[in-house]
matplotlib code that plots the C-alpha trace (Angstrom):
import matplotlib.pyplot as plt

x = [0.0, 1.3, 0.5, -0.6, 3.1, 3.6, 5.6, 5.0, 3.0, 4.6, 3.0, 4.6, 3.2, 4.6, 3.5, 5.2, 7.9, 7.3, 7.2, 4.9, 4.3, 0.8, -1.2, -2.0, -3.6, -2.0, -3.9, -2.5, -3.6, -1.0, -0.9, 0.6, 4.3, 5.9, 6.6, 2.9, 2.2, 4.8, 3.6, 0.1, 1.5, 3.8, 0.7, -0.9, 0.1, 2.5, 4.1, 4.9, 8.7, 9.6, 13.4, 16.2, 19.9, 21.7, 25.2, 24.1, 21.6, 18.9, 15.1, 12.7, 8.9, 6.9, 6.0, 9.7, 10.6, 7.6, 8.5, 12.2, 11.5, 8.9, 11.5, 14.0, 11.4, 10.6, 14.3, 14.6, 11.6, 13.3, 16.5, 14.6, 14.4, 11.2, 12.2, 12.8, 16.3, 17.1, 19.1, 20.5, 23.7, 24.1, 27.3, 26.3, 26.2, 23.1, 22.9, 20.0, 19.0, 19.7, 16.0, 14.7, 16.9, 15.6, 11.9, 12.3, 13.5, 10.5, 8.0, 9.3, 9.5, 13.3, 15.4, 18.4, 21.5, 23.1, 26.8, 28.6, 31.0, 33.5, 34.3, 37.5, 37.3, 37.9, 34.9, 32.7, 33.6, 32.8, 29.4, 28.3, 29.6, 26.9, 24.0, 25.6, 23.7, 23.1, 23.3, 25.8, 25.1, 27.7, 28.9, 31.5, 34.1, 33.8, 34.0, 37.5, 36.3, 33.3, 34.9, 36.6, 33.5, 31.3, 33.9, 33.9, 30.1, 29.6, 27.3, 26.4, 27.5, 25.4, 26.6, 24.3, 26.3, 28.8, 29.7, 32.3, 33.0, 31.4, 29.3, 25.6, 24.4, 21.1, 20.4, 20.3, 17.9, 15.6, 15.2, 13.4, 9.9, 7.1, 3.9, 0.8, -0.7, 2.4, 1.7, 4.1, 4.2, 1.8, 2.2, 0.2, 1.3, 3.6, 4.2, 6.4, 8.4, 12.1, 12.5, 16.2, 19.3, 21.6, 24.9, 25.7, 28.4, 28.4, 30.6, 33.3, 33.2, 32.1, 29.9, 26.2, 23.5, 20.4, 17.1, 14.3, 10.7, 8.0, 6.9, 5.0, 7.2, 9.8, 7.7, 4.7, 6.8, 7.0, 3.3, 3.4, 5.1, 3.1, 3.3, 4.8, 7.8, 11.3, 13.3, 17.1, 19.3, 23.1, 23.3, 23.5, 21.1, 23.1, 22.2, 18.7, 18.3, 19.0, 16.4, 13.8, 14.3, 13.9, 10.7, 9.0, 9.5, 7.8, 4.9, 4.1, 4.9, 7.4, 10.1, 13.2, 16.5, 19.7, 23.4, 26.4, 28.6, 29.4, 27.9, 29.5, 28.0, 28.5, 26.9, 23.9, 23.4, 23.5, 20.9, 18.7, 18.7, 18.3, 15.7, 14.0, 14.6, 11.8, 12.8, 16.3, 17.8, 21.5, 24.1, 24.8, 28.2, 26.6, 24.7, 27.9, 29.5, 26.6, 26.2, 29.9, 30.2, 30.9, 29.1, 25.7, 22.7, 19.0, 18.1, 19.7, 17.8, 14.4, 12.7, 13.5, 10.5, 11.9, 15.7, 16.3, 19.6, 20.7, 23.6, 25.6, 26.0, 25.7, 26.7, 23.9, 25.7, 25.8, 22.0, 21.3, 23.4, 21.8, 18.3, 19.1, 19.4, 15.9, 12.5, 11.2, 11.3, 10.4, 12.2, 15.5, 14.8, 17.0, 16.0, 17.1, 16.8, 18.7, 19.0, 17.5, 14.3, 14.1, 12.7, 13.0, 12.4, 12.0, 12.2, 12.8, 10.7, 11.8, 15.6, 15.0, 13.8, 15.2, 18.5, 20.2, 17.2, 16.4, 12.7, 9.6, 8.7, 7.2, 3.7, 3.5, 7.0, 7.5, 10.7, 12.1, 15.3, 17.0, 19.9, 22.6, 20.5, 17.6, 15.4, 13.3, 14.0, 11.9, 12.4, 15.8, 17.6, 20.3, 20.2, 20.3, 17.4, 15.2, 12.8, 9.7, 7.7, 5.4, 6.7, 8.1, 11.9, 13.7, 16.9, 20.5, 20.7, 22.3, 23.2, 20.7, 23.0, 23.4, 19.7, 18.7, 21.2, 19.7, 16.0, 14.8, 12.0, 9.5, 10.3, 12.4, 15.4, 18.5, 19.8, 23.2, 22.6, 22.6, 20.0, 17.1, 13.7, 13.2, 10.0, 8.5, 8.9, 11.8, 14.5, 18.2, 21.1, 24.1, 26.5, 26.9, 27.2, 29.0, 32.4, 31.3, 32.7, 31.9, 34.3, 33.3, 30.1, 31.7, 31.5, 34.5, 35.4, 38.6, 39.5, 39.9, 42.7, 44.1, 44.6, 46.6, 48.9, 49.4, 51.1, 54.0, 56.8, 57.8, 54.2, 53.3, 49.8, 47.6, 44.3, 42.4, 39.6, 37.9, 38.7, 35.5, 34.8, 31.4, 32.5, 34.1, 33.1, 35.4, 38.9, 40.8, 43.7, 45.9, 47.9, 50.7, 53.0, 56.3, 57.8, 60.7, 63.9, 62.1, 61.8, 58.7, 57.4, 54.1, 54.9, 55.9, 52.5, 50.6, 52.5, 52.0, 48.2, 48.0, 50.0, 47.9, 44.4, 43.3, 40.4, 41.3, 38.5, 40.3, 43.6, 44.9, 43.7, 43.4, 47.1, 49.3, 51.0, 53.6, 52.9, 54.5, 51.3, 47.6, 45.0, 43.1, 40.0, 40.0, 39.6, 42.7, 40.9, 42.1, 39.9, 39.3, 37.7, 40.5, 43.2, 41.4, 41.1, 44.9, 45.5, 43.4, 45.0, 48.4, 47.5, 46.0, 49.1, 51.3]
y = [0.0, 3.4, 6.9, 9.9, 10.5, 7.0, 5.8, 2.6, 3.3, 2.5, 2.8, 3.0, 1.4, 3.6, 1.1, -2.0, 0.1, -1.8, -0.4, -2.1, -2.0, -2.1, -5.3, -6.9, -10.2, -12.4, -13.3, -16.8, -20.1, -21.3, -24.7, -23.2, -23.2, -20.3, -22.8, -23.4, -19.7, -19.1, -22.1, -20.6, -17.2, -18.7, -20.4, -17.1, -15.3, -18.2, -16.3, -13.2, -12.7, -13.5, -13.3, -11.5, -12.2, -9.1, -10.7, -13.9, -12.3, -14.9, -14.5, -17.0, -16.8, -17.7, -21.0, -21.9, -21.0, -23.0, -26.1, -25.9, -25.6, -28.4, -30.7, -29.8, -30.7, -34.0, -34.8, -34.3, -36.6, -39.3, -38.8, -39.5, -35.9, -36.3, -35.2, -31.8, -33.0, -33.8, -30.7, -29.2, -27.2, -24.2, -22.2, -20.1, -16.7, -15.1, -17.0, -18.1, -21.3, -20.5, -19.4, -22.7, -24.6, -22.4, -22.6, -26.4, -26.9, -24.8, -26.8, -30.0, -28.7, -29.3, -27.0, -25.5, -24.2, -21.4, -20.4, -17.5, -18.5, -15.9, -17.6, -19.6, -23.4, -24.0, -21.9, -23.4, -26.9, -25.8, -24.4, -27.4, -29.8, -28.3, -29.2, -32.1, -31.7, -34.8, -32.8, -29.9, -27.5, -25.1, -23.2, -25.0, -22.3, -23.4, -27.1, -27.4, -25.8, -28.1, -31.4, -31.9, -30.9, -33.4, -36.1, -35.5, -35.5, -38.3, -35.9, -35.8, -32.8, -30.8, -27.8, -24.8, -22.7, -24.3, -28.0, -30.4, -33.8, -36.6, -34.2, -33.9, -30.4, -28.7, -28.8, -32.6, -32.3, -30.3, -33.4, -35.1, -36.3, -34.5, -36.4, -34.8, -34.2, -32.6, -30.4, -29.1, -30.9, -29.9, -30.1, -29.3, -25.9, -25.4, -21.9, -23.5, -25.8, -24.8, -23.1, -22.2, -22.0, -19.0, -18.3, -16.2, -16.0, -15.6, -13.3, -16.0, -16.1, -19.7, -20.3, -20.8, -22.0, -19.9, -21.6, -19.6, -20.8, -20.3, -17.2, -14.6, -12.0, -12.6, -11.1, -9.3, -6.3, -5.7, -6.2, -2.8, -4.6, -5.2, -7.0, -3.8, -3.7, -4.7, -6.0, -6.2, -7.3, -7.8, -10.1, -13.9, -16.4, -16.8, -13.2, -12.5, -9.7, -12.1, -14.6, -11.8, -10.7, -14.3, -14.9, -11.5, -11.9, -15.3, -14.2, -10.8, -11.8, -9.0, -9.1, -10.5, -8.9, -10.7, -10.4, -12.6, -9.5, -7.9, -4.5, -1.5, 1.9, 1.7, -1.8, -0.7, 2.4, 0.5, -2.0, 0.8, 2.5, -0.8, -2.5, 0.3, -1.1, 0.1, -1.7, -2.5, -3.5, -2.9, -2.5, 0.8, 0.9, 0.7, 3.9, 5.6, 4.3, 5.5, 8.9, 9.7, 8.5, 11.4, 9.8, 9.3, 11.5, 11.7, 10.6, 7.2, 6.6, 7.9, 4.5, 3.8, 4.0, 1.9, 2.1, 0.2, -0.2, -2.1, -3.5, -0.5, 3.2, 5.9, 9.5, 12.2, 14.1, 10.9, 10.4, 13.9, 13.6, 10.2, 11.7, 14.5, 11.9, 10.4, 11.6, 12.4, 11.8, 8.3, 6.5, 6.1, 3.9, 2.6, -0.9, -2.7, -6.4, -9.5, -13.0, -14.7, -12.8, -13.5, -10.1, -6.3, -5.2, -1.5, 0.7, 4.4, 6.1, 9.5, 9.6, 13.3, 14.2, 11.4, 10.6, 8.9, 6.6, 3.1, 4.0, 2.7, -0.9, -3.2, -4.7, -7.3, -6.6, -5.6, -4.2, -3.3, -1.4, -3.2, -2.1, -4.3, -5.3, -6.4, -3.3, -2.0, 1.6, 4.4, 6.8, 8.3, 5.8, 3.6, -0.1, -3.5, -4.0, -7.0, -8.0, -10.2, -11.1, -13.9, -16.4, -19.9, -20.2, -23.5, -21.8, -22.4, -25.7, -28.2, -25.6, -25.5, -23.4, -20.6, -20.7, -20.2, -17.3, -15.6, -16.1, -16.2, -18.2, -15.3, -15.2, -12.1, -12.1, -10.5, -8.6, -7.6, -4.1, -1.0, 1.6, 3.8, 5.1, 8.8, 10.8, 10.1, 6.3, 6.2, 3.6, 4.6, 2.1, 3.3, 0.4, -3.4, -4.8, -7.7, -7.4, -8.4, -6.2, -6.0, -5.1, -5.1, -6.8, -9.7, -10.3, -11.1, -11.1, -9.3, -12.3, -14.4, -12.2, -11.8, -15.5, -15.6, -12.7, -14.3, -17.2, -14.9, -15.8, -12.1, -11.0, -10.7, -9.1, -8.0, -6.1, -6.0, -3.4, -1.9, 1.4, 2.5, 4.2, 4.3, 2.7, -0.5, -0.7, -1.7, -2.4, -4.5, -2.8, -4.0, -2.7, -5.1, -5.4, -7.2, -9.6, -8.3, -8.5, -9.1, -6.9, -6.8, -4.2, -3.4, -5.0, -8.3, -8.5, -7.6, -10.1, -12.8, -12.3, -12.2, -15.5, -17.3, -16.0, -16.8, -14.3, -10.7, -9.1, -10.3, -8.8, -5.8, -3.1, -0.6, -0.8, -2.0, -0.1, -1.5, -0.1, -0.6, -1.5, -2.1, -0.2, -2.4, -2.2, -2.5, -6.3, -6.6, -7.2, -5.4, -2.4, -2.6, 0.9, 2.5, 0.8, 1.9, 5.5, 5.6, 4.2, 6.8, 9.6, 8.5, 8.3, 11.8, 13.3, 11.6]
z = [0.0, -1.0, 0.5, -1.6, -2.6, -3.8, -0.8, 1.2, 4.4, 7.8, 11.2, 14.6, 17.8, 20.6, 23.3, 21.8, 20.0, 16.7, 13.2, 10.7, 7.0, 5.6, 6.0, 2.7, 1.7, -0.9, -4.1, -4.2, -2.6, 0.0, -1.7, -4.9, -5.5, -7.3, -10.1, -10.6, -10.6, -13.3, -15.3, -15.6, -16.6, -19.4, -20.9, -21.8, -25.1, -26.0, -29.0, -26.9, -26.5, -22.9, -22.8, -24.8, -24.3, -25.4, -25.2, -27.1, -29.4, -28.6, -28.2, -26.6, -26.6, -23.6, -25.3, -25.9, -22.3, -21.0, -23.0, -22.2, -18.4, -18.5, -20.2, -17.4, -14.9, -16.7, -16.8, -13.1, -12.5, -14.6, -12.6, -9.4, -8.0, -6.0, -2.4, -1.0, 0.0, -3.6, -4.7, -7.9, -7.7, -10.0, -10.8, -13.8, -15.5, -17.1, -20.3, -22.5, -20.8, -17.1, -16.7, -18.1, -15.6, -12.7, -13.7, -14.4, -10.8, -9.6, -11.7, -10.2, -6.6, -6.7, -4.6, -6.4, -4.6, -6.6, -6.0, -7.6, -10.4, -9.4, -6.1, -5.7, -6.0, -2.3, -1.3, -4.0, -2.6, 0.9, -0.1, -2.2, 0.5, 2.8, 0.6, -1.4, -4.7, -6.8, -10.0, -10.6, -13.4, -14.7, -17.8, -19.8, -18.9, -15.2, -15.9, -14.4, -11.1, -10.9, -12.0, -8.7, -6.8, -8.7, -8.1, -4.3, -4.2, -6.7, -8.5, -12.2, -14.2, -16.7, -18.8, -19.3, -21.6, -23.9, -24.2, -22.9, -24.5, -22.5, -20.3, -20.8, -21.9, -21.2, -25.0, -24.7, -21.8, -24.1, -26.2, -23.3, -24.4, -22.5, -21.6, -23.2, -19.8, -18.2, -15.2, -12.5, -9.2, -6.5, -2.7, 0.4, 1.6, -1.4, 0.0, 2.7, 0.5, 0.0, -3.4, -3.5, -1.4, -1.7, 0.1, 3.1, 5.7, 9.5, 11.6, 11.5, 7.7, 7.7, 4.6, 5.2, 2.9, 3.3, 2.5, 0.8, 0.7, -2.0, 0.0, -2.0, -0.4, -3.0, -5.8, -4.3, -3.3, -7.1, -8.0, -9.9, -12.8, -15.9, -19.3, -20.8, -18.5, -19.7, -16.7, -16.2, -13.4, -13.8, -10.7, -11.2, -9.8, -6.5, -5.5, -4.1, -6.6, -9.5, -8.1, -7.6, -11.2, -12.5, -10.4, -11.0, -14.8, -14.6, -12.3, -14.0, -17.6, -18.2, -20.9, -19.3, -20.6, -19.7, -20.5, -19.4, -19.5, -16.1, -15.4, -16.9, -17.6, -21.3, -21.5, -19.4, -21.5, -24.7, -23.5, -22.2, -25.7, -27.6, -25.4, -23.6, -20.1, -17.7, -14.5, -13.3, -10.0, -9.6, -6.9, -5.1, -6.7, -10.1, -9.4, -8.6, -11.8, -13.8, -12.2, -12.6, -16.1, -18.5, -21.3, -19.6, -20.6, -19.9, -23.4, -22.9, -19.7, -20.7, -20.7, -17.0, -14.7, -11.8, -11.0, -7.8, -6.1, -3.0, -1.1, 0.0, 0.8, -1.9, -1.4, -1.5, -4.3, -6.3, -5.9, -6.9, -10.0, -10.9, -10.4, -12.8, -15.6, -14.9, -16.0, -12.5, -8.7, -7.4, -10.2, -8.3, -5.2, -2.5, -1.4, 1.8, 2.4, 3.3, 1.8, 4.9, 4.6, 0.9, 0.1, 0.2, 3.8, 2.9, -0.2, -0.4, -3.2, -1.8, -2.5, -3.4, 0.1, 2.2, 0.5, 3.5, 4.1, 2.9, 3.0, 4.7, 5.4, 2.7, 3.4, 6.2, 7.5, 11.1, 12.7, 16.1, 17.1, 20.0, 22.2, 23.7, 26.7, 24.5, 25.2, 22.3, 21.3, 19.9, 17.0, 16.3, 18.7, 17.1, 17.8, 16.1, 13.7, 14.3, 11.5, 11.3, 8.1, 9.2, 6.6, 7.0, 7.1, 7.2, 8.3, 7.3, 5.6, 8.0, 10.6, 13.5, 15.7, 13.3, 12.5, 16.1, 16.3, 13.3, 14.2, 17.8, 19.3, 18.6, 14.9, 14.9, 12.5, 14.1, 11.0, 12.4, 11.0, 13.2, 12.4, 13.4, 12.3, 12.0, 13.0, 9.6, 10.0, 7.4, 8.2, 8.2, 8.2, 10.2, 9.8, 9.9, 13.4, 11.8, 10.1, 6.6, 3.8, 0.1, -2.7, -6.4, -5.5, -3.7, 0.1, 2.3, 5.9, 7.2, 9.3, 6.2, 5.0, 8.5, 8.8, 5.6, 6.6, 10.0, 8.2, 7.4, 9.8, 10.2, 11.4, 15.0, 14.7, 11.9, 11.5, 8.2, 7.4, 4.5, 2.8, 1.2, -2.1, -3.8, -7.0, -5.7, -2.1, 0.7, -0.5, 1.9, 3.8, 6.5, 9.5, 10.4, 13.4, 12.7, 15.2, 17.2, 15.2, 11.9, 8.9, 6.7, 4.2, 2.6, -0.8, 0.9, 2.6, -0.6, -2.7, 0.0, 0.0, -3.8, -3.9, -1.2, -2.2, -5.7, -6.0, -6.7, -4.6, -1.4, -2.3, -0.4, -2.8, 0.1, 0.9, 3.8, 6.7, 9.0, 12.5, 15.9, 17.7, 17.1, 19.0, 21.5, 23.6, 27.4, 27.2, 25.1, 21.8, 18.6, 18.1, 14.3, 14.1, 16.0, 13.8, 10.7, 12.0, 12.7, 9.2, 7.5, 9.6, 8.6, 4.9, 5.1, 6.7, 4.1]

ax = plt.figure().add_subplot(projection="3d")
ax.plot(x, y, z, "-o")
ax.set_aspect("equal")
plt.show()
């Protein structure tokens, strides 16, 4: 529900100190899965173009997508995928047939576990070892990464984009014969069945597999979408925004635009001009890249009616510049959410008047602000944000302890974010309570890099932190204390990390300083904030 200015409505209960989004009733029966809902939508107007791949120059009609997805579903049935514990692993980019694989899993009620293809092989192995998929699907270019994983899990391999000799491809799956009376699988309370598993990490950096149900929350926040919309999201299926884009296109029948190329301002502008994108959800860093690109102009972006961004902080000046290229206020929106909740928690339609806010709460979402003693706080008081959405959550796959830490017995998710609500019921995020950082769209934990640096025989102590810029995010930087009598320099440390860590986003792009001591708190623990402050002060003076 929106107010007269087009913003979500949020109310505050001063007695309970709880903020609540509008109460709305779902249109869908609780027994339906999202796969069944999408199956019905794809049956209408079968010759209408459903998906365009800009990078591959392919087009698929609704009928073609429906048949391809149904054949994936039938193939899974023939392979014995009948239980909720039967899992398909996916490591893939946004190519032509990824959607059919995703929808096919949904049609069959088969959970898929999506992992980012840019991760290092060790992390990929750790993540898939949690869920132990029986079938692993990847692009041909990632076959070498996945071959060892498949062997360790005794899993079959399937290529989605490209082919490998001796490995089944999705094009062969599309040759599966469909029964004339084919229908998606149905279940009692399909809404509660696990739909997908995405990746997250705890404060220790240990990978966790986040289950997502067939909750309507994942798409109903975008019910304003229509058949005339052209949707685009650069994120792959392992990101919540990528999953939201896949599902909303299927539910609302929009035209789905994809590209396997990573986001760049030039690429995005070209697609906007050629395909008239009306809805896009991108990272906060992408907004900064666009706004500060000298080649951008309003004419290129005139088709945009909904430009959502999430996943980071954006400077007010950047928002103002970005808005100047759009057709009006309310197009540029800052969304806040988390994978565990499987939805946008809030959305700011008023970035022109409340640029530092992530907006008001979405329908059927409740939130509390809690201090360190567990006391609920009122407006303009900073505390940890607890969130509740009334939907089933199966927790972290195979990790009951972490599940109980994330969601308490009363159903409140402990987000780990510090924030507050202002007097107009707009939510503001102050900082992460946890140490997670994000650089060029990839999450990492400082302690992961600290453990590597600590392997250097010359190092006594180390503290890693993020140096933020709005284009790339938090570049890892380190303050290092050498052991007595040992010599170590910044280049030694940077080279050691680059040698030991295969992925570039965990390298020390923020720099290294050799210091005599690290700032510590009263209990003797390294004070990361104080160490970072000393680092920045030293850089400023130099």
